[in-house]
mmCIF file as Biopython writes it, N, C-alpha, C and O atoms, coordinates in Angstrom:
data_model
#
loop_
_atom_site.group_PDB
_atom_site.id
_atom_site.type_symbol
_atom_site.label_atom_id
_atom_site.label_alt_id
_atom_site.label_comp_id
_atom_site.label_asym_id
_atom_site.label_entity_id
_atom_site.label_seq_id
_atom_site.pdbx_PDB_ins_code
_atom_site.Cartn_x
_atom_site.Cartn_y
_atom_site.Cartn_z
_atom_site.occupancy
_atom_site.B_iso_or_equiv
_atom_site.auth_seq_id
_atom_site.auth_asym_id
_atom_site.pdbx_PDB_model_num
ATOM 1   N N  . MET A ? 1  ? -72.264 -33.612 25.079 1.0 0.0 1  A 1 
ATOM 2   C CA . MET A ? 1  ? -71.391 -33.287 24.365 1.0 0.0 1  A 1 
ATOM 3   C C  . MET A ? 1  ? -70.027 -34.016 24.867 1.0 0.0 1  A 1 
ATOM 4   O O  . MET A ? 1  ? -69.932 -34.644 25.922 1.0 0.0 1  A 1 
ATOM 5   N N  . VAL A ? 2  ? -68.933 -33.807 23.869 1.0 0.0 2  A 1 
ATOM 6   C CA . VAL A ? 2  ? -67.489 -34.503 24.221 1.0 0.0 2  A 1 
ATOM 7   C C  . VAL A ? 2  ? -66.577 -34.222 24.846 1.0 0.0 2  A 1 
ATOM 8   O O  . VAL A ? 2  ? -65.880 -33.442 24.197 1.0 0.0 2  A 1 
ATOM 9   N N  . SER A ? 3  ? -66.081 -34.479 26.003 1.0 0.0 3  A 1 
ATOM 10  C CA . SER A ? 3  ? -65.063 -33.372 26.975 1.0 0.0 3  A 1 
ATOM 11  C C  . SER A ? 3  ? -63.767 -34.094 26.101 1.0 0.0 3  A 1 
ATOM 12  O O  . SER A ? 3  ? -63.429 -35.216 25.724 1.0 0.0 3  A 1 
ATOM 13  N N  . THR A ? 4  ? -63.239 -32.566 26.033 1.0 0.0 4  A 1 
ATOM 14  C CA . THR A ? 4  ? -62.132 -32.471 25.319 1.0 0.0 4  A 1 
ATOM 15  C C  . THR A ? 4  ? -60.904 -32.548 26.189 1.0 0.0 4  A 1 
ATOM 16  O O  . THR A ? 4  ? -59.781 -32.188 25.836 1.0 0.0 4  A 1 
ATOM 17  N N  . THR A ? 5  ? -61.278 -33.128 27.534 1.0 0.0 5  A 1 
ATOM 18  C CA . THR A ? 5  ? -59.696 -33.580 28.031 1.0 0.0 5  A 1 
ATOM 19  C C  . THR A ? 5  ? -59.800 -34.984 28.078 1.0 0.0 5  A 1 
ATOM 20  O O  . THR A ? 5  ? -59.180 -35.621 28.929 1.0 0.0 5  A 1 
ATOM 21  N N  . ASN A ? 6  ? -60.559 -35.548 27.208 1.0 0.0 6  A 1 
ATOM 22  C CA . ASN A ? 6  ? -60.213 -37.144 26.276 1.0 0.0 6  A 1 
ATOM 23  C C  . ASN A ? 6  ? -60.540 -36.810 25.296 1.0 0.0 6  A 1 
ATOM 24  O O  . ASN A ? 6  ? -61.564 -37.395 24.944 1.0 0.0 6  A 1 
ATOM 25  N N  . SER A ? 7  ? -60.049 -35.866 24.362 1.0 0.0 7  A 1 
ATOM 26  C CA . SER A ? 7  ? -60.055 -36.162 22.705 1.0 0.0 7  A 1 
ATOM 27  C C  . SER A ? 7  ? -58.641 -37.402 22.741 1.0 0.0 7  A 1 
ATOM 28  O O  . SER A ? 7  ? -58.016 -37.964 23.640 1.0 0.0 7  A 1 
ATOM 29  N N  . ARG A ? 8  ? -58.609 -37.411 21.364 1.0 0.0 8  A 1 
ATOM 30  C CA . ARG A ? 8  ? -57.311 -38.085 21.213 1.0 0.0 8  A 1 
ATOM 31  C C  . ARG A ? 8  ? -56.538 -37.439 20.627 1.0 0.0 8  A 1 
ATOM 32  O O  . ARG A ? 8  ? -55.651 -38.065 20.046 1.0 0.0 8  A 1 
ATOM 33  N N  . ASN A ? 9  ? -56.542 -35.886 20.525 1.0 0.0 9  A 1 
ATOM 34  C CA . ASN A ? 9  ? -55.629 -35.064 20.270 1.0 0.0 9  A 1 
ATOM 35  C C  . ASN A ? 9  ? -54.776 -34.858 21.801 1.0 0.0 9  A 1 
ATOM 36  O O  . ASN A ? 9  ? -53.584 -34.892 22.106 1.0 0.0 9  A 1 
ATOM 37  N N  . THR A ? 10 ? -56.068 -34.627 22.574 1.0 0.0 10 A 1 
ATOM 38  C CA . THR A ? 10 ? -55.221 -34.097 24.117 1.0 0.0 10 A 1 
ATOM 39  C C  . THR A ? 10 ? -54.549 -35.265 24.411 1.0 0.0 10 A 1 
ATOM 40  O O  . THR A ? 10 ? -53.320 -35.226 24.353 1.0 0.0 10 A 1 
ATOM 41  N N  . ARG A ? 11 ? -55.337 -36.749 24.850 1.0 0.0 11 A 1 
ATOM 42  C CA . ARG A ? 11 ? -54.376 -37.635 25.167 1.0 0.0 11 A 1 
ATOM 43  C C  . ARG A ? 11 ? -53.013 -37.650 24.713 1.0 0.0 11 A 1 
ATOM 44  O O  . ARG A ? 11 ? -51.984 -37.563 25.384 1.0 0.0 11 A 1 
ATOM 45  N N  . LEU A ? 12 ? -53.228 -37.831 22.906 1.0 0.0 12 A 1 
ATOM 46  C CA . LEU A ? 12 ? -51.814 -37.838 22.494 1.0 0.0 12 A 1 
ATOM 47  C C  . LEU A ? 12 ? -50.741 -36.725 22.941 1.0 0.0 12 A 1 
ATOM 48  O O  . LEU A ? 12 ? -49.584 -36.964 23.286 1.0 0.0 12 A 1 
ATOM 49  N N  . PHE A ? 13 ? -51.169 -35.842 22.888 1.0 0.0 13 A 1 
ATOM 50  C CA . PHE A ? 13 ? -49.809 -34.362 23.754 1.0 0.0 13 A 1 
ATOM 51  C C  . PHE A ? 13 ? -49.709 -34.691 25.145 1.0 0.0 13 A 1 
ATOM 52  O O  . PHE A ? 13 ? -48.673 -34.684 25.810 1.0 0.0 13 A 1 
ATOM 53  N N  . LYS A ? 14 ? -50.834 -34.971 25.525 1.0 0.0 14 A 1 
ATOM 54  C CA . LYS A ? 14 ? -50.448 -35.824 27.535 1.0 0.0 14 A 1 
ATOM 55  C C  . LYS A ? 14 ? -49.621 -36.619 27.400 1.0 0.0 14 A 1 
ATOM 56  O O  . LYS A ? 14 ? -48.745 -36.551 28.262 1.0 0.0 14 A 1 
ATOM 57  N N  . ALA A ? 15 ? -49.504 -37.358 26.689 1.0 0.0 15 A 1 
ATOM 58  C CA . ALA A ? 15 ? -48.543 -38.772 26.623 1.0 0.0 15 A 1 
ATOM 59  C C  . ALA A ? 15 ? -47.160 -38.014 26.478 1.0 0.0 15 A 1 
ATOM 60  O O  . ALA A ? 15 ? -46.243 -37.856 27.284 1.0 0.0 15 A 1 
ATOM 61  N N  . LYS A ? 16 ? -47.378 -37.487 24.812 1.0 0.0 16 A 1 
ATOM 62  C CA . LYS A ? 16 ? -45.983 -37.173 24.205 1.0 0.0 16 A 1 
ATOM 63  C C  . LYS A ? 16 ? -44.843 -35.893 25.519 1.0 0.0 16 A 1 
ATOM 64  O O  . LYS A ? 16 ? -43.668 -36.024 25.860 1.0 0.0 16 A 1 
ATOM 65  N N  . TYR A ? 17 ? -45.800 -34.865 25.885 1.0 0.0 17 A 1 
ATOM 66  C CA . TYR A ? 17 ? -45.206 -34.030 26.031 1.0 0.0 17 A 1 
ATOM 67  C C  . TYR A ? 17 ? -45.584 -33.157 27.493 1.0 0.0 17 A 1 
ATOM 68  O O  . TYR A ? 17 ? -44.933 -32.212 27.938 1.0 0.0 17 A 1 
ATOM 69  N N  . PHE A ? 18 ? -46.839 -33.770 28.099 1.0 0.0 18 A 1 
ATOM 70  C CA . PHE A ? 18 ? -46.653 -33.801 29.786 1.0 0.0 18 A 1 
ATOM 71  C C  . PHE A ? 18 ? -47.711 -34.420 30.272 1.0 0.0 18 A 1 
ATOM 72  O O  . PHE A ? 18 ? -48.924 -34.226 30.363 1.0 0.0 18 A 1 
ATOM 73  N N  . LEU A ? 19 ? -46.540 -35.617 30.703 1.0 0.0 19 A 1 
ATOM 74  C CA . LEU A ? 19 ? -47.056 -36.968 31.153 1.0 0.0 19 A 1 
ATOM 75  C C  . LEU A ? 19 ? -47.082 -36.776 32.431 1.0 0.0 19 A 1 
ATOM 76  O O  . LEU A ? 19 ? -47.993 -37.329 33.047 1.0 0.0 19 A 1 
ATOM 77  N N  . ARG A ? 20 ? -46.060 -35.912 33.215 1.0 0.0 20 A 1 
ATOM 78  C CA . ARG A ? 20 ? -46.360 -35.963 34.553 1.0 0.0 20 A 1 
ATOM 79  C C  . ARG A ? 20 ? -46.699 -34.337 35.521 1.0 0.0 20 A 1 
ATOM 80  O O  . ARG A ? 20 ? -46.485 -33.964 36.675 1.0 0.0 20 A 1 
ATOM 81  N N  . ASN A ? 21 ? -47.387 -33.669 34.167 1.0 0.0 21 A 1 
ATOM 82  C CA . ASN A ? 21 ? -47.696 -32.519 34.857 1.0 0.0 21 A 1 
ATOM 83  C C  . ASN A ? 21 ? -49.146 -31.654 33.900 1.0 0.0 21 A 1 
ATOM 84  O O  . ASN A ? 21 ? -49.747 -32.137 32.941 1.0 0.0 21 A 1 
ATOM 85  N N  . ASP A ? 22 ? -49.307 -30.765 34.326 1.0 0.0 22 A 1 
ATOM 86  C CA . ASP A ? 22 ? -50.471 -30.389 33.471 1.0 0.0 22 A 1 
ATOM 87  C C  . ASP A ? 22 ? -50.053 -29.612 31.988 1.0 0.0 22 A 1 
ATOM 88  O O  . ASP A ? 22 ? -48.936 -29.851 31.529 1.0 0.0 22 A 1 
ATOM 89  N N  . TYR A ? 23 ? -50.834 -28.821 31.364 1.0 0.0 23 A 1 
ATOM 90  C CA . TYR A ? 23 ? -50.563 -28.161 30.299 1.0 0.0 23 A 1 
ATOM 91  C C  . TYR A ? 23 ? -49.343 -27.049 30.490 1.0 0.0 23 A 1 
ATOM 92  O O  . TYR A ? 23 ? -48.280 -26.989 29.873 1.0 0.0 23 A 1 
ATOM 93  N N  . PHE A ? 24 ? -49.943 -26.018 31.758 1.0 0.0 24 A 1 
ATOM 94  C CA . PHE A ? 24 ? -49.186 -25.205 32.146 1.0 0.0 24 A 1 
ATOM 95  C C  . PHE A ? 24 ? -47.757 -25.394 32.523 1.0 0.0 24 A 1 
ATOM 96  O O  . PHE A ? 24 ? -46.832 -24.617 32.284 1.0 0.0 24 A 1 
ATOM 97  N N  . GLY A ? 25 ? -47.696 -26.792 33.283 1.0 0.0 25 A 1 
ATOM 98  C CA . GLY A ? 25 ? -46.445 -27.007 33.838 1.0 0.0 25 A 1 
ATOM 99  C C  . GLY A ? 25 ? -45.762 -27.801 32.660 1.0 0.0 25 A 1 
ATOM 100 O O  . GLY A ? 25 ? -44.575 -28.103 32.779 1.0 0.0 25 A 1 
ATOM 101 N N  . ALA A ? 26 ? -46.582 -28.208 31.339 1.0 0.0 26 A 1 
ATOM 102 C CA . ALA A ? 26 ? -45.363 -28.660 30.080 1.0 0.0 26 A 1 
ATOM 103 C C  . ALA A ? 26 ? -44.158 -28.080 29.564 1.0 0.0 26 A 1 
ATOM 104 O O  . ALA A ? 26 ? -44.195 -26.909 29.187 1.0 0.0 26 A 1 
ATOM 105 N N  . SER A ? 27 ? -43.273 -28.628 29.507 1.0 0.0 27 A 1 
ATOM 106 C CA . SER A ? 27 ? -41.876 -28.002 28.469 1.0 0.0 27 A 1 
ATOM 107 C C  . SER A ? 27 ? -42.291 -28.154 27.332 1.0 0.0 27 A 1 
ATOM 108 O O  . SER A ? 27 ? -43.282 -28.795 26.981 1.0 0.0 27 A 1 
ATOM 109 N N  . ILE A ? 28 ? -41.200 -27.292 26.392 1.0 0.0 28 A 1 
ATOM 110 C CA . ILE A ? 28 ? -41.254 -27.410 25.458 1.0 0.0 28 A 1 
ATOM 111 C C  . ILE A ? 28 ? -40.823 -28.460 24.574 1.0 0.0 28 A 1 
ATOM 112 O O  . ILE A ? 28 ? -41.103 -28.414 23.376 1.0 0.0 28 A 1 
ATOM 113 N N  . GLY A ? 29 ? -39.839 -29.865 25.328 1.0 0.0 29 A 1 
ATOM 114 C CA . GLY A ? 29 ? -39.493 -30.786 25.229 1.0 0.0 29 A 1 
ATOM 115 C C  . GLY A ? 29 ? -38.438 -31.396 24.005 1.0 0.0 29 A 1 
ATOM 116 O O  . GLY A ? 29 ? -38.785 -30.608 23.125 1.0 0.0 29 A 1 
ATOM 117 N N  . HIS A ? 30 ? -37.976 -31.775 23.713 1.0 0.0 30 A 1 
ATOM 118 C CA . HIS A ? 30 ? -36.969 -32.018 22.527 1.0 0.0 30 A 1 
ATOM 119 C C  . HIS A ? 30 ? -37.456 -32.566 21.479 1.0 0.0 30 A 1 
ATOM 120 O O  . HIS A ? 30 ? -37.879 -33.719 21.397 1.0 0.0 30 A 1 
ATOM 121 N N  . ASN A ? 31 ? -37.394 -31.417 20.285 1.0 0.0 31 A 1 
ATOM 122 C CA . ASN A ? 31 ? -37.732 -32.321 18.972 1.0 0.0 31 A 1 
ATOM 123 C C  . ASN A ? 31 ? -39.318 -31.773 18.997 1.0 0.0 31 A 1 
ATOM 124 O O  . ASN A ? 31 ? -40.030 -32.745 18.746 1.0 0.0 31 A 1 
ATOM 125 N N  . PRO A ? 32 ? -39.820 -31.028 19.127 1.0 0.0 32 A 1 
ATOM 126 C CA . PRO A ? 32 ? -41.110 -30.686 19.240 1.0 0.0 32 A 1 
ATOM 127 C C  . PRO A ? 32 ? -42.243 -30.809 18.260 1.0 0.0 32 A 1 
ATOM 128 O O  . PRO A ? 32 ? -41.677 -30.591 17.190 1.0 0.0 32 A 1 
ATOM 129 N N  . SER A ? 33 ? -43.553 -31.037 17.988 1.0 0.0 33 A 1 
ATOM 130 C CA . SER A ? 33 ? -43.970 -30.727 16.323 1.0 0.0 33 A 1 
ATOM 131 C C  . SER A ? 33 ? -44.318 -29.470 16.229 1.0 0.0 33 A 1 
ATOM 132 O O  . SER A ? 33 ? -44.174 -28.705 17.183 1.0 0.0 33 A 1 
ATOM 133 N N  . TYR A ? 34 ? -44.960 -28.984 14.754 1.0 0.0 34 A 1 
ATOM 134 C CA . TYR A ? 34 ? -45.209 -27.591 14.484 1.0 0.0 34 A 1 
ATOM 135 C C  . TYR A ? 34 ? -46.188 -27.333 15.771 1.0 0.0 34 A 1 
ATOM 136 O O  . TYR A ? 34 ? -46.190 -26.509 16.686 1.0 0.0 34 A 1 
ATOM 137 N N  . VAL A ? 35 ? -46.997 -28.407 15.407 1.0 0.0 35 A 1 
ATOM 138 C CA . VAL A ? 35 ? -48.513 -27.962 15.961 1.0 0.0 35 A 1 
ATOM 139 C C  . VAL A ? 35 ? -48.312 -27.968 17.740 1.0 0.0 35 A 1 
ATOM 140 O O  . VAL A ? 35 ? -48.823 -27.045 18.375 1.0 0.0 35 A 1 
ATOM 141 N N  . TRP A ? 36 ? -47.618 -28.956 18.393 1.0 0.0 36 A 1 
ATOM 142 C CA . TRP A ? 36 ? -47.217 -28.301 19.698 1.0 0.0 36 A 1 
ATOM 143 C C  . TRP A ? 36 ? -46.928 -27.407 20.081 1.0 0.0 36 A 1 
ATOM 144 O O  . TRP A ? 36 ? -47.533 -26.785 20.954 1.0 0.0 36 A 1 
ATOM 145 N N  . ARG A ? 37 ? -45.475 -26.941 19.303 1.0 0.0 37 A 1 
ATOM 146 C CA . ARG A ? 37 ? -44.908 -25.649 19.514 1.0 0.0 37 A 1 
ATOM 147 C C  . ARG A ? 37 ? -45.535 -24.478 19.477 1.0 0.0 37 A 1 
ATOM 148 O O  . ARG A ? 37 ? -45.151 -23.493 20.107 1.0 0.0 37 A 1 
ATOM 149 N N  . SER A ? 38 ? -46.747 -24.517 18.583 1.0 0.0 38 A 1 
ATOM 150 C CA . SER A ? 38 ? -47.806 -23.609 18.319 1.0 0.0 38 A 1 
ATOM 151 C C  . SER A ? 38 ? -48.285 -23.239 19.605 1.0 0.0 38 A 1 
ATOM 152 O O  . SER A ? 38 ? -48.028 -22.160 20.139 1.0 0.0 38 A 1 
ATOM 153 N N  . ILE A ? 39 ? -49.182 -24.395 20.240 1.0 0.0 39 A 1 
ATOM 154 C CA . ILE A ? 39 ? -49.840 -24.569 21.285 1.0 0.0 39 A 1 
ATOM 155 C C  . ILE A ? 39 ? -49.479 -24.497 22.604 1.0 0.0 39 A 1 
ATOM 156 O O  . ILE A ? 39 ? -50.177 -24.198 23.573 1.0 0.0 39 A 1 
ATOM 157 N N  . TRP A ? 40 ? -48.283 -24.809 22.550 1.0 0.0 40 A 1 
ATOM 158 C CA . TRP A ? 40 ? -47.150 -24.327 23.661 1.0 0.0 40 A 1 
ATOM 159 C C  . TRP A ? 40 ? -46.790 -22.483 23.898 1.0 0.0 40 A 1 
ATOM 160 O O  . TRP A ? 40 ? -46.807 -21.760 24.894 1.0 0.0 40 A 1 
ATOM 161 N N  . SER A ? 41 ? -46.561 -22.302 22.808 1.0 0.0 41 A 1 
ATOM 162 C CA . SER A ? 41 ? -46.391 -20.697 22.947 1.0 0.0 41 A 1 
ATOM 163 C C  . SER A ? 41 ? -47.532 -20.100 23.335 1.0 0.0 41 A 1 
ATOM 164 O O  . SER A ? 41 ? -47.400 -18.880 23.435 1.0 0.0 41 A 1 
ATOM 165 N N  . VAL A ? 42 ? -48.893 -20.620 23.658 1.0 0.0 42 A 1 
ATOM 166 C CA . VAL A ? 42 ? -49.974 -19.433 23.942 1.0 0.0 42 A 1 
ATOM 167 C C  . VAL A ? 42 ? -50.584 -19.175 24.854 1.0 0.0 42 A 1 
ATOM 168 O O  . VAL A ? 42 ? -51.535 -18.412 25.023 1.0 0.0 42 A 1 
ATOM 169 N N  . LYS A ? 43 ? -49.752 -20.167 25.836 1.0 0.0 43 A 1 
ATOM 170 C CA . LYS A ? 43 ? -49.705 -20.534 27.387 1.0 0.0 43 A 1 
ATOM 171 C C  . LYS A ? 43 ? -49.525 -19.588 27.987 1.0 0.0 43 A 1 
ATOM 172 O O  . LYS A ? 43 ? -50.266 -19.673 28.966 1.0 0.0 43 A 1 
ATOM 173 N N  . ASP A ? 44 ? -48.844 -18.467 28.033 1.0 0.0 44 A 1 
ATOM 174 C CA . ASP A ? 44 ? -48.517 -17.130 28.435 1.0 0.0 44 A 1 
ATOM 175 C C  . ASP A ? 44 ? -50.251 -16.474 28.499 1.0 0.0 44 A 1 
ATOM 176 O O  . ASP A ? 44 ? -50.969 -16.283 29.481 1.0 0.0 44 A 1 
ATOM 177 N N  . VAL A ? 45 ? -50.513 -16.250 27.041 1.0 0.0 45 A 1 
ATOM 178 C CA . VAL A ? 45 ? -51.294 -15.993 26.510 1.0 0.0 45 A 1 
ATOM 179 C C  . VAL A ? 45 ? -52.888 -16.520 27.041 1.0 0.0 45 A 1 
ATOM 180 O O  . VAL A ? 45 ? -53.911 -15.836 26.996 1.0 0.0 45 A 1 
ATOM 181 N N  . ILE A ? 46 ? -52.781 -17.727 27.476 1.0 0.0 46 A 1 
ATOM 182 C CA . ILE A ? 46 ? -54.240 -18.332 28.196 1.0 0.0 46 A 1 
ATOM 183 C C  . ILE A ? 46 ? -54.375 -17.944 29.453 1.0 0.0 46 A 1 
ATOM 184 O O  . ILE A ? 46 ? -55.384 -17.515 30.013 1.0 0.0 46 A 1 
ATOM 185 N N  . ARG A ? 47 ? -52.817 -18.193 30.064 1.0 0.0 47 A 1 
ATOM 186 C CA . ARG A ? 47 ? -52.931 -18.330 31.489 1.0 0.0 47 A 1 
ATOM 187 C C  . ARG A ? 47 ? -53.590 -17.086 31.962 1.0 0.0 47 A 1 
ATOM 188 O O  . ARG A ? 47 ? -54.576 -17.055 32.698 1.0 0.0 47 A 1 
ATOM 189 N N  . ARG A ? 48 ? -52.920 -16.002 31.444 1.0 0.0 48 A 1 
ATOM 190 C CA . ARG A ? 48 ? -53.066 -14.343 31.333 1.0 0.0 48 A 1 
ATOM 191 C C  . ARG A ? 48 ? -54.930 -14.298 31.156 1.0 0.0 48 A 1 
ATOM 192 O O  . ARG A ? 48 ? -55.465 -13.691 32.084 1.0 0.0 48 A 1 
ATOM 193 N N  . GLY A ? 49 ? -55.412 -14.579 30.628 1.0 0.0 49 A 1 
ATOM 194 C CA . GLY A ? 49 ? -56.675 -14.501 30.544 1.0 0.0 49 A 1 
ATOM 195 C C  . GLY A ? 49 ? -56.920 -13.967 29.064 1.0 0.0 49 A 1 
ATOM 196 O O  . GLY A ? 49 ? -57.303 -12.803 29.183 1.0 0.0 49 A 1 
ATOM 197 N N  . PHE A ? 50 ? -56.867 -14.290 27.840 1.0 0.0 50 A 1 
ATOM 198 C CA . PHE A ? 50 ? -56.675 -13.675 26.224 1.0 0.0 50 A 1 
ATOM 199 C C  . PHE A ? 50 ? -58.004 -12.786 26.667 1.0 0.0 50 A 1 
ATOM 200 O O  . PHE A ? 50 ? -59.027 -13.347 27.061 1.0 0.0 50 A 1 
ATOM 201 N N  . GLN A ? 51 ? -57.905 -11.560 26.580 1.0 0.0 51 A 1 
ATOM 202 C CA . GLN A ? 51 ? -59.424 -10.928 26.042 1.0 0.0 51 A 1 
ATOM 203 C C  . GLN A ? 51 ? -58.722 -9.563  25.273 1.0 0.0 51 A 1 
ATOM 204 O O  . GLN A ? 51 ? -57.616 -9.040  25.407 1.0 0.0 51 A 1 
ATOM 205 N N  . TRP A ? 52 ? -59.843 -9.255  24.445 1.0 0.0 52 A 1 
ATOM 206 C CA . TRP A ? 52 ? -59.620 -7.756  23.462 1.0 0.0 52 A 1 
ATOM 207 C C  . TRP A ? 52 ? -60.195 -6.610  24.725 1.0 0.0 52 A 1 
ATOM 208 O O  . TRP A ? 52 ? -61.134 -6.823  25.490 1.0 0.0 52 A 1 
ATOM 209 N N  . SER A ? 53 ? -59.447 -5.534  24.680 1.0 0.0 53 A 1 
ATOM 210 C CA . SER A ? 53 ? -60.333 -4.152  25.602 1.0 0.0 53 A 1 
ATOM 211 C C  . SER A ? 53 ? -60.682 -3.251  24.612 1.0 0.0 53 A 1 
ATOM 212 O O  . SER A ? 53 ? -59.868 -2.640  23.920 1.0 0.0 53 A 1 
ATOM 213 N N  . ILE A ? 54 ? -61.771 -3.172  24.545 1.0 0.0 54 A 1 
ATOM 214 C CA . ILE A ? 54 ? -62.625 -2.456  23.184 1.0 0.0 54 A 1 
ATOM 215 C C  . ILE A ? 54 ? -62.138 -0.626  23.991 1.0 0.0 54 A 1 
ATOM 216 O O  . ILE A ? 54 ? -61.948 0.358   23.276 1.0 0.0 54 A 1 
ATOM 217 N N  . GLY A ? 55 ? -62.068 -0.605  25.023 1.0 0.0 55 A 1 
ATOM 218 C CA . GLY A ? 55 ? -62.057 0.940   25.359 1.0 0.0 55 A 1 
ATOM 219 C C  . GLY A ? 55 ? -63.745 1.856   25.018 1.0 0.0 55 A 1 
ATOM 220 O O  . GLY A ? 55 ? -64.836 1.679   25.561 1.0 0.0 55 A 1 
ATOM 221 N N  . THR A ? 56 ? -63.407 2.667   24.103 1.0 0.0 56 A 1 
ATOM 222 C CA . THR A ? 56 ? -64.340 3.651   23.805 1.0 0.0 56 A 1 
ATOM 223 C C  . THR A ? 56 ? -64.825 2.972   22.328 1.0 0.0 56 A 1 
ATOM 224 O O  . THR A ? 56 ? -65.949 3.261   21.918 1.0 0.0 56 A 1 
ATOM 225 N N  . GLY A ? 57 ? -64.031 2.140   21.603 1.0 0.0 57 A 1 
ATOM 226 C CA . GLY A ? 57 ? -64.913 1.531   20.732 1.0 0.0 57 A 1 
ATOM 227 C C  . GLY A ? 57 ? -64.300 2.208   19.169 1.0 0.0 57 A 1 
ATOM 228 O O  . GLY A ? 57 ? -64.075 1.595   18.125 1.0 0.0 57 A 1 
ATOM 229 N N  . GLU A ? 58 ? -64.169 3.407   19.410 1.0 0.0 58 A 1 
ATOM 230 C CA . GLU A ? 58 ? -64.022 4.485   18.316 1.0 0.0 58 A 1 
ATOM 231 C C  . GLU A ? 58 ? -62.460 3.497   17.421 1.0 0.0 58 A 1 
ATOM 232 O O  . GLU A ? 58 ? -62.281 3.915   16.277 1.0 0.0 58 A 1 
ATOM 233 N N  . LEU A ? 59 ? -61.730 2.660   17.738 1.0 0.0 59 A 1 
ATOM 234 C CA . LEU A ? 59 ? -60.654 2.433   17.247 1.0 0.0 59 A 1 
ATOM 235 C C  . LEU A ? 59 ? -61.075 1.279   16.329 1.0 0.0 59 A 1 
ATOM 236 O O  . LEU A ? 59 ? -60.332 1.195   15.351 1.0 0.0 59 A 1 
ATOM 237 N N  . ILE A ? 60 ? -62.299 0.140   16.375 1.0 0.0 60 A 1 
ATOM 238 C CA . ILE A ? 60 ? -62.865 -1.008  16.661 1.0 0.0 60 A 1 
ATOM 239 C C  . ILE A ? 60 ? -63.496 -0.871  14.867 1.0 0.0 60 A 1 
ATOM 240 O O  . ILE A ? 60 ? -64.669 -0.543  14.692 1.0 0.0 60 A 1 
ATOM 241 N N  . PRO A ? 61 ? -62.795 -1.090  13.950 1.0 0.0 61 A 1 
ATOM 242 C CA . PRO A ? 61 ? -63.414 -0.906  12.314 1.0 0.0 61 A 1 
ATOM 243 C C  . PRO A ? 61 ? -64.535 -2.401  12.218 1.0 0.0 61 A 1 
ATOM 244 O O  . PRO A ? 61 ? -64.540 -3.370  11.460 1.0 0.0 61 A 1 
ATOM 245 N N  . VAL A ? 62 ? -65.340 -2.025  13.290 1.0 0.0 62 A 1 
ATOM 246 C CA . VAL A ? 62 ? -66.273 -3.230  13.004 1.0 0.0 62 A 1 
ATOM 247 C C  . VAL A ? 62 ? -67.333 -3.580  12.071 1.0 0.0 62 A 1 
ATOM 248 O O  . VAL A ? 62 ? -68.091 -4.541  12.203 1.0 0.0 62 A 1 
ATOM 249 N N  . TRP A ? 63 ? -67.338 -2.495  10.844 1.0 0.0 63 A 1 
ATOM 250 C CA . TRP A ? 63 ? -68.254 -2.473  10.020 1.0 0.0 63 A 1 
ATOM 251 C C  . TRP A ? 63 ? -67.089 -2.867  8.653  1.0 0.0 63 A 1 
ATOM 252 O O  . TRP A ? 63 ? -67.494 -3.156  7.527  1.0 0.0 63 A 1 
ATOM 253 N N  . ASN A ? 64 ? -65.861 -2.815  8.969  1.0 0.0 64 A 1 
ATOM 254 C CA . ASN A ? 64 ? -64.502 -3.530  7.642  1.0 0.0 64 A 1 
ATOM 255 C C  . ASN A ? 64 ? -64.492 -5.323  7.756  1.0 0.0 64 A 1 
ATOM 256 O O  . ASN A ? 64 ? -64.215 -6.086  6.830  1.0 0.0 64 A 1 
ATOM 257 N N  . HIS A ? 65 ? -64.823 -5.657  8.968  1.0 0.0 65 A 1 
ATOM 258 C CA . HIS A ? 65 ? -64.358 -6.735  9.193  1.0 0.0 65 A 1 
ATOM 259 C C  . HIS A ? 65 ? -65.264 -7.954  8.296  1.0 0.0 65 A 1 
ATOM 260 O O  . HIS A ? 65 ? -66.490 -7.869  8.223  1.0 0.0 65 A 1 
ATOM 261 N N  . PRO A ? 66 ? -64.592 -8.935  7.722  1.0 0.0 66 A 1 
ATOM 262 C CA . PRO A ? 66 ? -64.926 -10.086 7.030  1.0 0.0 66 A 1 
ATOM 263 C C  . PRO A ? 66 ? -65.817 -10.788 7.784  1.0 0.0 66 A 1 
ATOM 264 O O  . PRO A ? 66 ? -66.360 -11.721 7.192  1.0 0.0 66 A 1 
ATOM 265 N N  . TRP A ? 67 ? -66.157 -10.590 9.040  1.0 0.0 67 A 1 
ATOM 266 C CA . TRP A ? 67 ? -66.860 -11.738 9.737  1.0 0.0 67 A 1 
ATOM 267 C C  . TRP A ? 67 ? -68.480 -11.351 9.802  1.0 0.0 67 A 1 
ATOM 268 O O  . TRP A ? 67 ? -69.402 -12.051 10.222 1.0 0.0 67 A 1 
ATOM 269 N N  . LEU A ? 68 ? -68.533 -9.585  9.075  1.0 0.0 68 A 1 
ATOM 270 C CA . LEU A ? 68 ? -69.727 -9.100  9.029  1.0 0.0 68 A 1 
ATOM 271 C C  . LEU A ? 68 ? -70.385 -9.326  7.880  1.0 0.0 68 A 1 
ATOM 272 O O  . LEU A ? 68 ? -69.958 -8.599  6.984  1.0 0.0 68 A 1 
ATOM 273 N N  . SER A ? 69 ? -71.413 -10.173 7.486  1.0 0.0 69 A 1 
ATOM 274 C CA . SER A ? 69 ? -72.251 -10.606 6.411  1.0 0.0 69 A 1 
ATOM 275 C C  . SER A ? 69 ? -72.503 -8.996  5.675  1.0 0.0 69 A 1 
ATOM 276 O O  . SER A ? 69 ? -72.348 -7.962  6.324  1.0 0.0 69 A 1 
ATOM 277 N N  . ASN A ? 70 ? -72.844 -9.016  4.461  1.0 0.0 70 A 1 
ATOM 278 C CA . ASN A ? 70 ? -72.991 -7.828  3.650  1.0 0.0 70 A 1 
ATOM 279 C C  . ASN A ? 70 ? -74.904 -7.944  3.487  1.0 0.0 70 A 1 
ATOM 280 O O  . ASN A ? 70 ? -75.538 -6.981  3.056  1.0 0.0 70 A 1 
ATOM 281 N N  . ALA A ? 71 ? -75.485 -9.049  3.841  1.0 0.0 71 A 1 
ATOM 282 C CA . ALA A ? 71 ? -76.841 -9.113  4.004  1.0 0.0 71 A 1 
ATOM 283 C C  . ALA A ? 71 ? -77.564 -8.850  4.832  1.0 0.0 71 A 1 
ATOM 284 O O  . ALA A ? 71 ? -77.424 -9.536  5.844  1.0 0.0 71 A 1 
ATOM 285 N N  . ALA A ? 72 ? -78.500 -7.945  4.864  1.0 0.0 72 A 1 
ATOM 286 C CA . ALA A ? 72 ? -79.281 -7.138  5.966  1.0 0.0 72 A 1 
ATOM 287 C C  . ALA A ? 72 ? -79.997 -8.248  6.735  1.0 0.0 72 A 1 
ATOM 288 O O  . ALA A ? 72 ? -80.718 -7.969  7.693  1.0 0.0 72 A 1 
#
């Protein structure tokens, strides 16, 4: 298995945007790329632990989602 911390993209972003910090300590930087702005903008969601609360499930339209296959 390939470690994501050693991937080329991870090394590139680390060298350019958070050389002295980790991802959570990184700033947006000067003139960031669209990709970095997008990755950086979800830090708080990742930090809080993204989750979807189901509750009773009554309002979840599982049968209408496109990820369900029509084949039985």
